[in-house]
C-alpha positions as CSV (number, residue, x, y, z in Angstrom):
1,M,12.2,37.3,19.3
2,K,12.3,35.5,22.6
3,F,9.0,33.4,21.9
4,N,10.9,32.4,18.7
5,I,13.6,30.9,20.6
6,V,10.9,29.0,22.7
7,I,9.4,27.9,20.0
8,A,13.2,26.6,18.3
9,I,14.3,24.9,22.0
10,N,10.6,22.8,21.7
11,L,10.9,22.1,17.9
12,I,14.3,20.6,18.3
13,L,13.8,18.6,21.6
14,S,10.6,17.5,20.1
15,M,12.3,16.2,17.3
16,L,14.9,14.3,19.0
17,V,12.6,12.6,21.6
18,T,10.8,11.6,18.4
19,G,13.7,10.7,16.4
20,V,15.2,7.8,19.1
21,F,11.1,6.2,18.7
22,W,11.1,6.6,15.2
23,G,14.6,5.1,14.7
24,T,14.0,2.2,17.0
25,W,10.9,1.8,15.5
26,F,12.3,1.7,11.6
27,T,15.2,0.0,12.3
28,L,14.6,-2.5,15.1
29,T,10.9,-3.4,15.9
30,R,9.8,-4.0,12.4
31,S,11.9,-7.0,12.3
32,I,12.2,-7.8,16.2
33,D,10.1,-11.1,15.6
34,Q,12.7,-12.3,13.7
35,F,15.8,-12.0,16.4
36,S,16.6,-15.6,18.4
37,A,16.3,-15.1,22.3
38,A,19.9,-14.7,22.6
39,E,19.9,-12.0,20.2
40,F,16.7,-10.2,21.3
41,I,18.5,-9.9,25.0
42,H,21.6,-8.7,24.1
43,I,20.1,-6.1,21.4
44,G,17.6,-5.2,24.0
45,K,20.2,-4.5,26.8
46,V,22.4,-2.6,24.5
47,I,19.4,-0.2,23.4
48,I,18.3,0.0,27.3
49,A,21.8,1.0,28.0
50,N,22.3,3.9,25.4
51,V,18.8,5.4,25.8
52,A,17.6,4.9,29.5
53,N,19.7,7.8,31.1
54,P,19.9,10.1,28.1
55,M,16.1,9.7,27.9
56,K,15.3,10.5,31.5
57,I,16.5,14.0,30.9
58,L,15.1,14.3,27.4
59,M,11.7,13.9,27.9
60,P,10.5,15.5,30.9
61,L,12.9,18.6,29.5
62,T,10.8,18.6,26.3
63,I,7.6,18.1,28.5
64,L,8.7,21.0,30.4
65,W,10.0,23.3,27.4
66,L,6.2,22.4,25.9
67,I,4.5,23.4,29.4
68,V,6.3,26.8,28.8
69,L,5.4,27.7,25.5
70,T,1.6,26.5,25.9
71,G,1.8,28.9,29.1
72,M,2.7,31.6,26.8
73,K,0.4,31.4,24.8
74,Y,-2.3,30.7,27.2
75,P,-3.5,34.5,27.2
76,T,-4.6,34.4,23.7
77,K,-6.4,31.0,23.4
78,G,-6.0,31.0,19.9
79,K,-5.3,28.0,17.4
80,D,-1.4,27.9,17.9
81,F,-2.4,27.7,22.1
82,Y,-4.5,24.8,21.5
83,L,-2.2,23.1,18.7
84,F,0.9,23.7,21.7
85,F,-1.8,22.2,24.1
86,G,-2.6,19.0,21.9
87,S,1.4,18.7,21.3
88,L,1.9,18.6,25.2
89,L,-0.9,16.2,26.0
90,L,0.6,14.1,23.4
91,M,4.1,14.0,24.9
92,I,2.6,13.2,28.1
93,T,1.1,10.3,26.7
94,T,4.3,9.3,25.4
95,L,5.6,9.7,28.3
96,L,3.0,7.9,30.4
97,I,3.3,4.7,27.9
98,T,7.2,4.7,28.6
99,L,7.0,4.9,32.2
100,L,4.2,2.4,32.5
101,V,4.5,-0.6,30.2
102,E,8.4,0.3,28.2
103,V,10.4,0.8,31.5
104,P,9.0,-2.1,33.4
105,I,9.5,-4.8,30.6
106,D,13.2,-2.9,30.1
107,D,13.7,-3.6,33.8
108,E,12.6,-7.3,33.0
109,I,14.7,-7.5,30.1
110,K,17.9,-6.5,31.9
111,T,17.9,-9.6,34.1
112,W,17.1,-12.0,31.6
113,T,19.9,-14.8,30.2
114,V,19.4,-17.1,27.9
115,N,19.3,-19.6,30.7
116,N,16.6,-17.6,32.5
117,I,14.7,-16.4,29.7
118,P,10.9,-16.7,30.4
119,N,8.8,-18.9,28.9
120,N,6.4,-16.1,27.1
121,W,9.1,-13.9,26.0
122,E,8.2,-13.8,22.9
123,S,4.6,-12.7,24.1
124,I,6.3,-9.9,26.6
125,R,8.5,-8.9,23.4
126,E,5.5,-8.2,21.3
127,K,3.7,-6.2,23.9
128,W,6.7,-4.2,24.3
129,A,6.6,-3.8,20.3
130,W,3.6,-2.8,20.1
131,Y,3.6,0.1,22.7
132,H,6.5,1.2,21.5
133,G,4.6,1.6,18.2
134,L,2.2,3.3,20.0
135,R,4.3,5.5,21.6
136,T,6.1,6.3,18.4
137,V,2.8,7.7,16.9
138,T,2.0,9.9,20.1
139,S,5.3,11.1,19.5
140,I,5.6,11.7,16.1
141,F,1.9,13.5,16.5
142,S,3.2,15.6,19.1
143,F,6.1,16.8,16.6
144,V,3.8,17.4,13.6
145,V,1.0,19.4,15.8
146,L,3.7,21.5,17.5
147,C,5.2,21.9,14.0
148,V,1.9,23.0,12.8
149,G,1.4,25.3,15.7
150,S,4.6,26.9,15.3
151,V,3.8,27.7,11.3
152,L,0.7,29.4,12.4
153,C,1.9,31.4,15.1
154,N,4.4,32.6,13.0
155,K,2.2,33.3,9.6
156,R,2.5,36.7,8.5
157,P,1.2,38.6,5.6
158,V,3.9,38.5,2.6
């Protein structure tokens, strides 16, 4: 029973992280090049303000619970262990993309105004969009691998 609770917590947390990235990609990133500089600055600042603090808690918490789950399956080293470990690595990759690429760009955007936007703002926007797409993919794969591992470890004969 305790193990199933840990799986449920992991599925919920991973779904929430993935949902933030998928939702942003689906609703914003696919059409980000259609926004004027003023619109891009405004939307960027609003989204950063909305997600920055919650994600500072949610992503590390998700990784922590993935470590717990992976650790619980370490002694068996079955297929589910390797799937949970893969999910953990993918979520860590998602966090690294966020911290090493996306957050520094977000920190730049927070200082921009229409009057002081850099000349290369469109290339900065393209870099942000590309890496956001990448972290969306890594978070989706992390969630899928976690789901597969969860199904395999709870597989019982009918």
